[in-house]
C-alpha positions in Angstrom: 104.2 37.7 60.4 106.9 37.8 57.8 107.6 41.3 56.4 107.6 42.0 52.6 111.1 42.0 51.2 110.5 43.8 47.9 108.4 46.7 46.7 106.1 44.3 44.8 105.4 42.2 47.9 104.7 45.4 49.8 102.1 46.4 47.3 100.6 43.0 47.3 100.3 43.1 51.1 98.2 46.3 50.9 100.5 48.4 53.0 99.6 52.1 52.9 102.0 55.0 53.3 101.0 57.9 55.6 102.9 60.9 56.8 104.6 60.5 60.1 102.3 63.1 61.8 99.2 61.3 60.5 100.7 58.0 61.7 101.2 59.4 65.2 97.7 61.0 65.1 96.1 57.8 64.1 97.8 55.8 66.9 97.1 58.5 69.5 93.4 58.4 68.6 93.3 54.6 69.0 95.0 54.8 72.4 92.8 57.6 73.7 89.7 55.8 72.7 91.0 52.7 74.5 91.5 54.8 77.6 95.3 54.2 77.6 97.8 56.7 79.0 99.8 58.3 76.2 102.6 59.4 78.5 103.0 56.8 81.3 105.4 57.7 84.1 104.9 61.5 83.7 103.5 62.9 86.9 102.0 66.3 87.7 101.0 67.2 84.2 97.7 65.4 84.0 95.7 68.7 83.9 98.2 71.0 82.3 100.9 69.9 79.9 99.6 66.5 78.8 96.3 67.7 77.5 98.1 70.5 75.5 100.5 68.0 74.1 97.8 65.5 73.1 96.0 68.4 71.4 99.1 69.4 69.5 99.7 65.8 68.3 96.0 65.5 67.2 96.5 68.8 65.3 99.7 67.5 63.7 101.7 70.4 65.0 105.4 70.7 65.6 106.0 71.6 69.3 108.4 73.7 71.4 108.5 73.1 75.1 109.4 76.1 77.3 110.5 75.3 80.8 113.4 75.2 83.3 115.7 72.2 83.6 114.5 69.0 85.0 110.8 69.3 83.9 110.6 66.0 81.8 110.7 67.8 78.4 113.0 65.3 76.7 111.3 62.3 78.4 107.9 63.4 77.0 109.4 63.8 73.5 110.9 60.3 73.6 107.6 58.8 74.7 106.1 60.1 71.5 108.0 57.3 69.8 105.6 54.8 71.3 102.9 56.4 69.0 104.8 55.3 65.9 104.1 52.0 64.1 106.5 49.4 65.4 108.0 48.7 62.0 108.4 50.9 58.9 109.5 49.8 55.4 112.2 51.8 53.7 114.2 51.4 50.5 117.2 49.3 51.2 120.4 51.2 51.5 118.6 54.6 51.9 120.3 57.1 54.2 117.1 59.1 54.6 114.5 56.3 55.2 113.0 56.7 51.8 109.3 55.8 51.4 109.1 53.0 48.8 106.1 54.7 47.3 107.4 58.2 47.4 111.3 58.2 47.3 113.0 61.5 47.8 116.7 60.7 47.5 118.5 60.1 44.2 119.7 56.7 45.4 116.2 55.5 46.0 114.8 57.0 42.9 117.4 55.4 40.7 117.1 52.0 42.5 113.3 51.9 42.0 113.6 53.0 38.4 116.1 50.2 37.7 114.5 47.4 39.8 110.8 48.3 39.8 108.8 45.9 42.0 112.0 43.9 42.7 113.4 46.9 44.7 114.7 45.5 48.0 113.3 46.8 51.2 114.6 47.2 54.8 112.4 47.5 57.9 113.2 50.1 60.5 112.0 49.7 64.1 110.4 52.8 65.7 113.2 53.1 68.2 115.5 54.0 65.3 113.2 56.7 63.9 114.3 59.3 66.5 117.0 61.9 66.2 118.1 64.2 69.0 120.7 67.1 69.1 121.7 69.2 72.0 122.1 72.6 70.6 125.5 74.1 71.2 127.1 77.3 69.8 129.5 75.2 67.6 126.6 73.2 66.0 126.8 73.7 62.2 124.5 73.4 59.3 126.5 70.3 58.2 125.6 68.7 61.5 121.9 69.3 61.1 121.3 69.4 57.3 124.3 67.9 55.6 127.5 68.6 53.7 129.4 67.5 50.6 131.4 64.4 51.5 135.1 64.9 50.4 135.6 61.1 50.5 132.9 60.5 47.9 134.4 63.2 45.7 137.8 61.6 46.0 136.2 58.3 44.9 135.5 60.0 41.5 132.1 61.6 41.8 131.5 65.2 40.6 130.6 67.9 43.1 127.4 68.4 41.2 126.4 64.8 41.9 123.7 64.6 44.6 125.2 61.3 45.7 128.3 63.2 47.1 126.1 64.6 49.9 126.6 63.3 53.4 123.2 63.9 55.0 122.9 65.5 58.5 120.8 64.5 61.5 117.6 66.0 60.2 117.4 64.3 56.8 118.5 61.0 58.4 115.5 61.2 60.7 113.1 61.5 57.7 109.8 59.8 58.5 110.5 60.1 62.2 110.7 62.4 65.2 113.6 64.9 65.6 114.3 66.9 68.8 116.6 69.9 69.3 117.3 70.5 73.0 118.2 74.0 74.3 117.3 75.7 71.0 118.3 79.2 72.1 121.9 78.0 72.3 121.9 77.4 68.6 123.5 80.2 66.7 120.9 82.4 64.9 122.4 81.8 61.5 122.0 78.1 62.1 118.4 78.5 63.2 117.7 80.1 59.9 118.6 76.7 58.3 115.6 75.1 60.0 113.1 77.5 58.5 112.6 75.4 55.4 112.4 72.2 57.4 109.4 73.5 59.4 107.5 75.3 56.7 108.4 74.1 53.2 109.4 70.7 54.7 112.6 70.4 52.6 116.3 71.0 52.8 118.9 72.5 50.5 122.6 71.6 50.7 125.6 73.5 49.5 123.9 75.0 46.5 122.9 71.7 45.0 119.7 72.2 42.9 117.8 69.5 44.8 114.7 69.6 46.8 114.5 66.9 49.5 111.0 67.0 50.9 111.2 65.7 54.5 108.5 64.0 56.6 109.3 64.9 60.2 107.7 65.8 63.5 109.9 68.4 65.0 110.3 69.1 68.7 112.4 71.7 70.5 113.0 72.6 74.1 114.2 75.8 75.6 114.4 77.7 78.8 111.9 80.7 78.8 113.5 83.7 77.2 113.2 85.6 80.5 115.4 83.2 82.2 118.4 82.9 79.9 120.9 85.3 78.5 122.7 82.7 76.3 120.6 83.3 73.2 117.2 83.5 71.8 114.9 81.8 69.3 114.6 83.9 66.2 111.0 85.1 65.6 110.5 83.5 62.2 111.5 80.1 63.6 109.4 80.4 66.7 106.4 81.4 64.4 106.7 78.1 62.5 106.1 75.9 65.5 102.4 75.0 65.7 102.3 74.7 69.5 104.3 76.2 72.4 103.8 74.4 75.7 105.0 75.7 79.0 106.2 73.0 81.5 106.5 73.5 85.2 107.8 71.9 88.4 105.3 69.8 90.4 103.4 71.8 93.0 102.0 68.9 95.0 104.3 67.3 97.6 102.9 63.8 96.9 103.4 64.1 93.2 107.0 65.1 93.5 107.6 62.3 96.0 106.1 59.8 93.5 108.4 61.2 90.8 111.4 60.9 93.1 110.6 57.3 94.1 110.2 56.4 90.4 113.5 58.0 89.3 115.8 57.4 92.3 118.2 54.5 92.2 119.0 53.3 95.7 122.5 52.0 96.3 122.7 48.2 96.0 124.0 46.8 99.3 123.4 44.0 101.7 121.5 46.5 103.8 117.9 47.1 102.7 116.6 50.6 102.7 113.2 51.6 104.2 112.4 55.3 103.4 109.6 56.6 105.7 107.2 58.9 103.9 107.8 61.8 106.2 111.5 61.7 105.4 110.7 61.7 101.6 108.4 64.7 102.2 111.3 66.6 103.9 113.3 66.2 100.8 110.4 67.5 98.6 109.9 70.5 100.9 113.6 71.2 100.7 113.4 71.5 96.9 110.2 73.5 97.0 111.6 75.9 99.5 114.7 76.3 97.4 112.4 77.3 94.4 111.1 80.2 96.5 114.3 81.2 98.2 115.7 84.7 97.4 119.2 83.1 98.1 118.8 80.7 95.2 119.2 81.6 91.5 115.7 81.0 90.2 116.7 81.7 86.6 118.6 78.4 86.4 115.7 76.6 88.2 115.6 74.0 91.0 114.7 70.7 89.3 113.3 67.5 90.6 116.8 66.1 90.1 117.7 67.8 93.4 115.0 65.8 95.2 116.1 62.6 93.5 119.8 63.2 94.3 119.0 64.0 97.9 116.8 60.9 98.1 119.7 58.7 97.0 122.2 60.6 99.2 119.9 60.2 102.3 119.6 56.5 101.6 123.3 56.1 101.3 124.0 58.0 104.5 121.6 55.6 106.3 123.3 52.6 104.8 126.7 53.9 105.9 125.4 54.4 109.5 123.9 50.9 109.6 127.1 49.3 108.3 128.9 50.8 111.2 126.3 50.0 113.8 125.6 46.5 112.4 121.8 47.1 112.2 119.9 44.9 109.7 118.0 47.6 107.8 118.8 51.2 106.9 116.0 53.7 107.9 117.0 57.3 107.3 116.7 59.6 110.3 116.9 63.4 110.8 120.5 62.8 111.9 121.3 61.6 108.4 120.1 64.9 106.8 123.5 66.5 107.4 124.7 64.4 104.5 122.6 66.4 102.1 124.9 69.4 102.0 127.1 68.2 99.1 124.2 66.9 97.0 122.2 70.0 97.5 124.9 72.5 96.8 125.8 70.6 93.7 122.3 71.1 92.2 121.5 74.7 93.0 123.1 78.0 92.4 123.3 80.0 95.6 123.4 83.8 95.3 125.2 85.4 98.3 127.9 88.0 98.7 129.7 85.8 101.3 131.0 82.6 99.8 131.1 80.9 103.2 127.3 81.2 103.7 126.4 78.5 101.3 126.3 75.8 104.0 124.3 78.0 106.3 121.7 78.7 103.6 121.3 75.1 102.8 121.1 74.2 106.5 118.3 76.7 107.0 116.4 75.3 104.1 116.8 71.8 105.5 115.5 72.9 108.9 112.5 74.7 107.5 111.7 71.6 105.4 111.7 69.4 108.5 109.5 71.9 110.3 106.9 72.1 107.5 106.8 68.3 107.1 106.3 67.9 110.8 103.6 70.6 111.0 101.7 68.8 108.2 102.0 65.4 109.8 101.5 65.9 113.6 98.6 68.1 114.9 98.9 70.3 117.9 97.0 68.0 120.3 99.5 65.2 119.7 102.4 67.6 120.0 101.2 68.7 123.4 101.0 65.2 124.7 104.7 64.7 123.9 105.6 68.1 125.4 103.9 67.2 128.6 106.3 64.2 128.9 109.2 66.6 129.2 107.7 68.8 131.9 109.3 66.8 134.7 112.8 67.5 133.4 113.0 64.5 131.1 115.8 64.6 128.5 116.3 62.5 125.4 119.6 61.9 123.7 119.7 61.6 119.9 122.4 61.1 117.3 124.4 58.6 115.3 125.6 56.9 118.4 122.1 56.1 119.6 121.0 52.7 118.5 117.5 52.0 117.1 116.9 49.7 120.1 117.5 52.6 122.5 114.9 54.7 120.6 112.5 51.8 120.7 112.7 51.6 124.5 111.5 55.2 124.6 108.0 54.2 123.3 107.5 52.2 126.5 109.0 54.9 128.7 107.1 57.8 127.1 103.7 56.5 125.8 103.0 59.8 124.1 105.6 58.8 121.4 103.2 56.0 120.3 100.5 58.6 119.6 103.0 60.7 117.6 104.1 57.7 115.6 100.5 56.9 114.8 100.1 60.4 113.5 103.0 59.7 111.2 101.0 56.8 109.8 102.7 54.0 111.8 100.7 50.9 112.4 101.1 48.4 115.2 103.5 46.2 113.2 105.7 49.2 112.5 106.3 49.7 116.2 108.1 46.3 116.2 110.7 47.7 113.8 113.4 49.5 115.8 114.7 51.4 112.8 111.3 52.8 111.9 110.7 53.8 115.5 114.1 55.5 115.7 113.4 57.5 112.6 110.0 58.5 113.7 111.1 59.6 117.2 114.0 61.7 115.9 111.6 63.4 113.4 109.1 64.2 116.2 111.9 65.6 118.5 113.4 67.7 115.8 110.0 68.9 114.6 109.1 70.0 118.2 112.4 71.8 118.5 112.1 73.7 115.2 108.5 74.6 116.3 110.1 76.1 119.4 108.4 73.6 121.7 111.5 71.8 122.9 115.0 72.9 123.6 117.9 71.3 121.9 121.6 71.2 122.6 123.9 70.1 119.8 127.5 68.9 120.1 129.6 67.0 117.5 126.6 65.2 115.8 124.9 64.4 119.1 121.8 66.2 120.5 120.0 66.5 123.8 116.3 67.4 123.8 114.6 68.8 126.9 111.5 70.8 127.8 111.5 74.6 127.5 111.8 76.4 130.8 
């Protein structure tokens, strides 16, 4: 459908102007009634954060998210854009998305006064109705609100002329959604400049006697005040937000694994990657254990980005191994978990007196993650069946130098492994895939060792498993 090109055509089309919060509220109501998901791709918040956010939007409230890093705060804010109308008419040439029916800038007011119903319009897509600023200590009022433009003054305008103003990010997002990330990092004197935006809904620039009433839905994000010493949110500003929503890390292993698989970008290579569920669960347990560890700085948080980064690293390590061995598919094994040290230490802050203990702490977390994932997957009866196979002095070699085909032969030699693989969710067809079999057997062997049911001798990346005597 063609869009009206002038103010007169817009009136004739019957278009109605509504505030941005009412626009979002109206579209949210329609989608909720239709049973649609307002925030697709956000996992683990179905019973906590999302109901609170939906309520805030229905109440037309500005929102501040409190939570540690990597809790999808910015992603949820950006998804609110989908609740805007796809196209919005503005006065042509306006820097602040002037409403043709209710212009606020001098440019739009003078243009409509001169042209009337012939005033030209422009149409703005909802993707361009979003502004975002990462708060930093050097952020200025000019960045957010605006400043006198010396170039316009040099062109002959008077300083008292409103048209000399270069608008900041907030006015330029008029009739849209604006987000300030890490709000406590914003200097307190700059936070004061946002008070009018939130309450009186206007801005004042460099003493100009103007009132620029803005139509904005404002979001902010911050780490909880208890977790940061970088700054604080001044009380009058915090009081002006209609809703404060606390985010959190996923507590369920399956939910975090779903998030990880959604976010991870596996390396593109000629070698396809097959990630067994139990190996993904090991990575989730590693992150969850780090969130509880006294050796990890909990004030900075341990985000899902750690799980995603480790997922990608584990896949890459398996690809590297397969490229060297010539195998057709890369299936991550316990042997590949050694590659996680750099990606893990790059995502968490370890608190220890001895600098050389970082690798040891990460290694212990990794071992405990394997043990917990194994305990959840394989019950004691199945474990005992595998243990009995080692009672006659049987030993099994493991490591990078052991091919998947060698592991696959063990299923025939030690039938108990077939039962253990079934406990991991393997079906009969999976037993025909040597890489999957190798991954499962290594996981079972390491799980039994960490559960103190098998002995293990390690040397230069290779391992020998045998029964306990």
